LUMTI-947265 format. One record per residue (C-alpha): residue number from 0; x, y, z. Coordinates in nm, 3 decimals, always signed. Example, Ala and Ser with C-alpha at 12.3 -4.5 7.8 and 13.67 -1.06 7.14 Angstrom:
[0, [+1.230, -0.450, +0.780]]
[1, [+1.367, -0.106, +0.714]]
***
This chain:
[0, [+8.885, +14.807, +11.261]]
[1, [+9.043, +15.057, +11.503]]
[2, [+8.746, +15.294, +11.462]]
[3, [+8.502, +15.016, +11.553]]
[4, [+8.676, +14.919, +11.876]]
[5, [+8.733, +15.283, +11.963]]
[6, [+8.360, +15.349, +11.933]]
[7, [+8.286, +15.052, +12.160]]
[8, [+8.520, +15.187, +12.427]]
[9, [+8.372, +15.532, +12.391]]
[10, [+8.018, +15.404, +12.448]]
[11, [+8.122, +15.217, +12.762]]
[12, [+8.251, +15.535, +12.939]]
[13, [+7.954, +15.714, +13.098]]
[14, [+8.182, +15.978, +13.251]]
[15, [+8.205, +16.148, +12.913]]
[16, [+7.838, +16.238, +12.928]]
[17, [+7.908, +16.492, +13.203]]
[18, [+8.170, +16.675, +13.001]]
[19, [+8.049, +16.997, +12.836]]
[20, [+8.073, +16.968, +12.459]]
[21, [+8.007, +17.268, +12.234]]
[22, [+7.676, +17.252, +12.044]]
[23, [+7.862, +17.269, +11.710]]
[24, [+8.042, +16.940, +11.784]]
[25, [+7.756, +16.743, +11.938]]
[26, [+7.604, +16.635, +11.605]]
[27, [+7.923, +16.459, +11.497]]
[28, [+7.948, +16.267, +11.826]]
[29, [+7.581, +16.169, +11.858]]
[30, [+7.567, +15.799, +11.959]]
[31, [+7.335, +15.593, +11.747]]
[32, [+7.080, +15.368, +11.913]]
[33, [+7.179, +15.001, +11.943]]
[34, [+7.003, +14.741, +11.732]]
[35, [+6.836, +14.443, +11.898]]
[36, [+7.035, +14.199, +11.680]]
[37, [+7.346, +14.021, +11.820]]
[38, [+7.569, +14.227, +11.592]]
[39, [+7.413, +14.552, +11.708]]
[40, [+7.469, +14.459, +12.068]]
[41, [+7.842, +14.504, +12.015]]
[42, [+7.854, +14.779, +11.752]]
[43, [+7.769, +15.144, +11.776]]
[44, [+7.788, +15.194, +11.402]]
[45, [+7.744, +14.971, +11.097]]
[46, [+8.047, +14.757, +11.000]]
[47, [+8.165, +14.796, +10.647]]
[48, [+8.216, +14.497, +10.419]]
[49, [+8.590, +14.539, +10.448]]
[50, [+8.580, +14.540, +10.828]]
[51, [+8.354, +14.234, +10.829]]
[52, [+8.598, +14.050, +10.603]]
[53, [+8.884, +14.132, +10.840]]
[54, [+8.688, +14.007, +11.141]]
[55, [+8.595, +13.687, +10.958]]
[56, [+8.957, +13.626, +10.861]]
[57, [+9.075, +13.674, +11.222]]
[58, [+8.807, +13.436, +11.352]]
[59, [+8.886, +13.164, +11.100]]
[60, [+9.259, +13.193, +11.167]]
[61, [+9.207, +13.157, +11.542]]
[62, [+8.971, +12.861, +11.489]]
[63, [+9.217, +12.687, +11.260]]
[64, [+9.499, +12.728, +11.515]]
[65, [+9.274, +12.588, +11.789]]
[66, [+9.175, +12.287, +11.581]]
[67, [+9.536, +12.222, +11.483]]
[68, [+9.646, +12.232, +11.848]]
[69, [+9.369, +11.990, +11.944]]
[70, [+9.464, +11.753, +11.661]]
[71, [+9.830, +11.758, +11.766]]
[72, [+9.728, +11.678, +12.124]]
[73, [+9.513, +11.388, +12.008]]
[74, [+9.798, +11.244, +11.801]]
[75, [+9.997, +11.191, +12.120]]
[76, [+9.748, +10.937, +12.248]]
[77, [+9.548, +10.808, +11.950]]
[78, [+9.636, +10.674, +11.604]]
[79, [+9.570, +10.934, +11.338]]
[80, [+9.321, +10.710, +11.159]]
[81, [+9.061, +10.847, +11.398]]
[82, [+9.100, +11.186, +11.233]]
[83, [+9.104, +11.312, +10.879]]
[84, [+9.337, +11.122, +10.650]]
[85, [+9.522, +11.433, +10.540]]
[86, [+9.673, +11.713, +10.749]]
[87, [+9.746, +12.073, +10.657]]
[88, [+10.119, +12.042, +10.715]]
[89, [+10.349, +12.090, +10.422]]
[90, [+10.517, +11.794, +10.255]]
[91, [+10.858, +11.883, +10.120]]
[92, [+10.746, +12.236, +10.022]]
[93, [+10.881, +12.582, +10.084]]
[94, [+10.652, +12.742, +10.343]]
[95, [+10.623, +13.058, +10.133]]
[96, [+10.462, +12.877, +9.841]]
[97, [+10.113, +13.007, +9.768]]
[98, [+9.815, +12.774, +9.734]]
[99, [+9.734, +12.927, +9.398]]
[100, [+10.062, +12.793, +9.261]]
[101, [+9.976, +12.431, +9.347]]
[102, [+9.849, +12.207, +9.072]]
[103, [+9.562, +11.979, +9.178]]
[104, [+9.615, +11.604, +9.163]]
[105, [+9.491, +11.446, +8.844]]
[106, [+9.182, +11.236, +8.914]]
[107, [+8.922, +11.146, +8.658]]
[108, [+8.605, +11.342, +8.759]]
[109, [+8.391, +11.059, +8.625]]
[110, [+8.529, +10.832, +8.896]]
[111, [+8.442, +11.072, +9.178]]
[112, [+8.072, +10.990, +9.170]]
[113, [+7.961, +10.834, +9.493]]
[114, [+8.305, +10.857, +9.657]]
[115, [+8.275, +10.919, +10.032]]
[116, [+8.468, +11.204, +10.196]]
[117, [+8.833, +11.163, +10.298]]
[118, [+8.737, +11.159, +10.665]]
[119, [+8.681, +10.791, +10.760]]
[120, [+8.445, +10.897, +11.041]]
[121, [+8.189, +11.004, +10.779]]
[122, [+7.987, +10.698, +10.667]]
[123, [+8.019, +10.608, +10.303]]
[124, [+7.711, +10.583, +10.083]]
[125, [+7.575, +10.233, +10.045]]
[126, [+7.635, +10.228, +9.672]]
[127, [+7.975, +10.400, +9.658]]
[128, [+8.219, +10.268, +9.400]]
[129, [+8.495, +10.094, +9.595]]
[130, [+8.734, +10.080, +9.299]]
[131, [+8.677, +10.448, +9.230]]
[132, [+8.745, +10.525, +9.595]]
[133, [+9.067, +10.321, +9.577]]
[134, [+9.178, +10.499, +9.258]]
[135, [+9.103, +10.840, +9.405]]
[136, [+9.293, +10.777, +9.728]]
[137, [+9.580, +10.603, +9.549]]
[138, [+9.618, +10.889, +9.301]]
[139, [+9.622, +11.142, +9.582]]
[140, [+9.892, +10.953, +9.770]]
[141, [+10.091, +10.902, +9.451]]
[142, [+10.070, +11.273, +9.370]]
[143, [+10.199, +11.357, +9.719]]
[144, [+10.491, +11.118, +9.763]]
[145, [+10.579, +11.008, +9.409]]
[146, [+10.480, +11.269, +9.149]]
[147, [+10.516, +11.562, +9.395]]
[148, [+10.227, +11.744, +9.224]]
[149, [+10.030, +11.778, +9.550]]
[150, [+10.229, +11.999, +9.786]]
[151, [+9.989, +12.148, +10.038]]
[152, [+9.861, +11.849, +10.233]]
[153, [+10.066, +11.577, +10.396]]
[154, [+9.954, +11.214, +10.381]]
[155, [+9.884, +11.058, +10.718]]
[156, [+10.005, +10.709, +10.807]]
[157, [+9.643, +10.598, +10.839]]
[158, [+9.600, +10.634, +10.463]]
[159, [+9.793, +10.309, +10.415]]
[160, [+9.539, +10.121, +10.625]]
[161, [+9.250, +10.254, +10.420]]
[162, [+9.422, +10.173, +10.091]]
[163, [+9.487, +9.817, +10.208]]
[164, [+9.121, +9.779, +10.301]]
[165, [+9.001, +9.918, +9.967]]
[166, [+9.226, +9.689, +9.762]]
[167, [+9.021, +9.398, +9.627]]
[168, [+9.283, +9.223, +9.412]]
[169, [+9.648, +9.122, +9.457]]
[170, [+9.734, +9.361, +9.174]]
[171, [+9.588, +9.656, +9.362]]
[172, [+9.772, +9.561, +9.680]]
[173, [+10.098, +9.531, +9.487]]
[174, [+10.026, +9.868, +9.330]]
[175, [+10.009, +10.017, +9.679]]
[176, [+10.325, +9.836, +9.790]]
[177, [+10.520, +9.997, +9.504]]
[178, [+10.467, +10.331, +9.680]]
[179, [+10.651, +10.210, +9.992]]
[180, [+10.998, +10.314, +9.863]]
[181, [+10.872, +10.668, +9.794]]
[182, [+10.743, +10.691, +10.150]]
[183, [+11.085, +10.593, +10.279]]
[184, [+11.258, +10.837, +10.043]]
[185, [+11.046, +11.111, +10.199]]
[186, [+11.198, +11.024, +10.541]]
[187, [+10.869, +10.879, +10.667]]
[188, [+10.852, +10.562, +10.875]]
[189, [+10.590, +10.290, +10.887]]
[190, [+10.397, +10.212, +11.201]]
[191, [+10.369, +9.853, +11.328]]
[192, [+9.996, +9.867, +11.253]]
[193, [+10.079, +9.925, +10.885]]
[194, [+10.287, +9.607, +10.865]]
[195, [+10.020, +9.409, +11.051]]
[196, [+9.742, +9.526, +10.820]]
[197, [+9.954, +9.459, +10.512]]
[198, [+10.025, +9.105, +10.630]]
[199, [+9.655, +9.039, +10.693]]
[200, [+9.555, +9.169, +10.350]]
[201, [+9.820, +8.952, +10.184]]
[202, [+9.659, +8.654, +10.354]]
[203, [+9.302, +8.761, +10.274]]
[204, [+9.378, +8.832, +9.908]]
[205, [+9.580, +8.508, +9.873]]
[206, [+9.907, +8.677, +9.780]]
[207, [+10.153, +8.591, +10.061]]
[208, [+10.437, +8.589, +9.809]]
[209, [+10.393, +8.967, +9.789]]
[210, [+10.467, +8.976, +10.162]]
[211, [+10.783, +8.772, +10.104]]
[212, [+10.885, +9.019, +9.834]]
[213, [+10.825, +9.327, +10.051]]
[214, [+10.953, +9.201, +10.387]]
[215, [+11.241, +9.023, +10.215]]
[216, [+11.378, +9.349, +10.073]]
[217, [+11.387, +9.594, +10.361]]
[218, [+11.644, +9.829, +10.201]]
[219, [+11.394, +9.895, +9.921]]
[220, [+11.055, +9.891, +10.092]]
[221, [+11.143, +9.983, +10.450]]
[222, [+10.854, +9.787, +10.607]]
[223, [+10.951, +9.609, +10.930]]
[224, [+10.818, +9.259, +10.987]]
[225, [+10.637, +9.211, +11.319]]
[226, [+10.514, +8.894, +11.482]]
[227, [+10.150, +8.997, +11.431]]
[228, [+10.219, +9.062, +11.062]]
[229, [+10.398, +8.731, +11.019]]
[230, [+10.123, +8.502, +11.152]]
[231, [+9.864, +8.559, +10.875]]
[232, [+10.136, +8.534, +10.610]]
[233, [+10.251, +8.199, +10.750]]
[234, [+9.890, +8.082, +10.752]]
[235, [+9.843, +8.170, +10.385]]
[236, [+10.174, +8.013, +10.286]]
[237, [+10.116, +7.681, +10.463]]
[238, [+9.779, +7.639, +10.288]]
[239, [+9.855, +7.714, +9.925]]
[240, [+10.228, +7.745, +9.856]]
[241, [+10.540, +7.527, +9.840]]
[242, [+10.725, +7.451, +10.160]]
[243, [+11.028, +7.646, +10.040]]
[244, [+10.822, +7.969, +10.057]]
[245, [+10.723, +7.896, +10.416]]
[246, [+11.083, +7.818, +10.512]]
[247, [+11.208, +8.131, +10.336]]
[248, [+10.960, +8.349, +10.519]]
[249, [+11.034, +8.181, +10.854]]
[250, [+11.401, +8.270, +10.807]]
[251, [+11.305, +8.639, +10.815]]
[252, [+11.226, +8.612, +11.185]]
[253, [+11.597, +8.616, +11.259]]
[254, [+11.662, +8.899, +11.016]]
[255, [+11.411, +9.123, +11.197]]
[256, [+11.526, +9.001, +11.541]]
[257, [+11.187, +8.847, +11.620]]
[258, [+11.151, +8.557, +11.864]]
[259, [+11.220, +8.222, +11.693]]
[260, [+10.929, +8.051, +11.521]]
[261, [+10.962, +7.765, +11.770]]
[262, [+10.889, +8.003, +12.061]]
[263, [+10.544, +8.104, +11.939]]
[264, [+10.259, +7.853, +11.960]]
[265, [+10.072, +7.966, +11.648]]
[266, [+10.379, +8.012, +11.426]]
[267, [+10.531, +7.684, +11.537]]
[268, [+10.214, +7.484, +11.467]]
[269, [+10.176, +7.648, +11.126]]
[270, [+10.533, +7.564, +11.026]]
[271, [+10.507, +7.204, +11.151]]
[272, [+10.181, +7.155, +10.959]]
[273, [+10.340, +7.294, +10.643]]
[274, [+10.631, +7.050, +10.678]]
[275, [+10.398, +6.752, +10.719]]
[276, [+10.182, +6.872, +10.431]]
[277, [+10.483, +6.874, +10.195]]
[278, [+10.677, +6.569, +10.317]]
[279, [+11.041, +6.537, +10.222]]
[280, [+11.350, +6.433, +10.410]]
[281, [+11.435, +6.797, +10.490]]
[282, [+11.081, +6.907, +10.581]]
[283, [+11.014, +6.604, +10.803]]
[284, [+11.342, +6.664, +10.981]]
[285, [+11.233, +7.019, +11.059]]
[286, [+10.888, +6.907, +11.173]]
[287, [+11.023, +6.641, +11.409]]
[288, [+11.273, +6.885, +11.553]]
[289, [+10.993, +7.131, +11.629]]
[290, [+10.759, +6.876, +11.789]]
[291, [+10.947, +6.880, +12.119]]
[292, [+10.937, +7.261, +12.141]]
[293, [+10.565, +7.250, +12.059]]
[294, [+10.507, +7.007, +12.347]]
[295, [+10.691, +7.242, +12.584]]
[296, [+10.486, +7.538, +12.463]]
[297, [+10.161, +7.355, +12.528]]
[298, [+10.277, +7.259, +12.877]]
[299, [+10.333, +7.627, +12.955]]
[300, [+10.004, +7.741, +12.799]]
[301, [+9.681, +7.719, +12.994]]
[302, [+9.422, +7.552, +12.764]]
[303, [+9.141, +7.777, +12.886]]
[304, [+9.334, +8.087, +12.774]]
[305, [+9.325, +7.966, +12.414]]
[306, [+8.961, +7.852, +12.410]]
[307, [+8.743, +7.992, +12.133]]
[308, [+8.491, +8.244, +12.262]]
[309, [+8.189, +8.392, +12.089]]
[310, [+8.285, +8.747, +12.190]]
[311, [+8.616, +8.711, +12.003]]
[312, [+8.455, +8.609, +11.675]]
[313, [+8.602, +8.797, +11.380]]
[314, [+8.896, +8.944, +11.572]]
[315, [+9.259, +8.865, +11.481]]
[316, [+9.303, +8.671, +11.807]]
[317, [+8.999, +8.461, +11.722]]
[318, [+9.147, +8.376, +11.382]]
[319, [+9.475, +8.270, +11.539]]
[320, [+9.295, +8.036, +11.779]]
[321, [+9.110, +7.880, +11.488]]
[322, [+9.435, +7.832, +11.298]]
[323, [+9.584, +7.671, +11.608]]
[324, [+9.285, +7.437, +11.649]]
[325, [+9.314, +7.327, +11.286]]
[326, [+9.692, +7.282, +11.279]]
[327, [+9.706, +7.092, +11.610]]
[328, [+9.451, +6.850, +11.470]]
[329, [+9.670, +6.797, +11.161]]
[330, [+9.980, +6.749, +11.375]]
[331, [+9.804, +6.490, +11.588]]
[332, [+9.702, +6.300, +11.276]]
[333, [+10.063, +6.311, +11.150]]
[334, [+10.196, +6.176, +11.479]]
[335, [+9.934, +5.904, +11.472]]
[336, [+10.042, +5.799, +11.122]]
[337, [+10.403, +5.784, +11.236]]
[338, [+10.296, +5.580, +11.541]]
[339, [+10.446, +5.832, +11.776]]
[340, [+10.310, +5.937, +12.115]]
[341, [+10.036, +6.198, +12.073]]
[342, [+9.851, +6.156, +12.404]]
[343, [+9.995, +6.484, +12.536]]
[344, [+9.854, +6.668, +12.233]]
[345, [+9.513, +6.498, +12.253]]
[346, [+9.486, +6.586, +12.621]]
[347, [+9.556, +6.956, +12.555]]
[348, [+9.313, +6.969, +12.264]]
[349, [+9.035, +6.824, +12.476]]
[350, [+9.106, +7.064, +12.765]]
[351, [+9.100, +7.367, +12.532]]
[352, [+8.785, +7.254, +12.352]]
[353, [+8.970, +7.222, +12.021]]
[354, [+8.892, +6.852, +11.989]]
[355, [+8.529, +6.940, +11.918]]
[356, [+8.616, +7.153, +11.614]]
[357, [+8.675, +6.973, +11.287]]
[358, [+8.633, +7.227, +11.006]]
[359, [+8.853, +7.517, +11.112]]
[360, [+9.126, +7.653, +10.887]]
***
């Protein structure tokens, strides 16, 4: 390498041409003509294979450092699910360990057919096997944080979100949840978005009791309950499960220092509906106690702010409005059966446009 750069410097010094050089030495210093190719424009003599390999290595090293710096800068402002799922940082490994000593994670090659790349920005094939993709990603994460057979790459937090999305059965979602303790053992923390996505998938896959299990045992799983994670779980519980499950989950609000259920319009209406759906002396007592707080919440909430809009269709906020429209209708019917005043509720439902919706759940 030194001889190459020395030759370049030599060719760029025209003052040497005026120096008298003995005829016997001129043949060894004769400058070769430059090629027209881009490589020849910078070289006065051919580069050997060894020199080319060194240059390539230096270029790739510099490029990798630049990309890593850019990725670290992006992580300060964006969630890492916009990037590759796996980084090049080490995960509980001595830095001196060589890549050749690492055993690859065990994945059945037959299941890799049609699996899209790890990078979520690359579109998946139309016919890719979703279960195979789930198994491949799950096995990789398991090998990193549980089996410790994958040492080179570190799992990003965004991988949880992709695993939740790929899970199609409650069993698969529970399989993912059993990795939570290993994540905590590795001194990693969960982001609020992870808890929110987990809560939504528990509702979508009709397994809210899994959410009770996970959020109810924080020392083991380490996943913090958030208000946005709690709402879909409450919705699933009030539809299909005994009232004791809804009450048990509502009690977790205090454990995680969340605002009381009675202070949130959606959560309060879900709990009241669940109490009326499973009438007993205890549940009706809870429902009637919450009715007054619900009335105060509606008085402080502008009906237009909760109206259903076409542009919100499919978004979490849109779902919550639909749940509210459905539960307020059920509460009004319950008050009507009990011959209690419901005019305040009917007035708010008409102003928000909810009175025109009848089949929302």
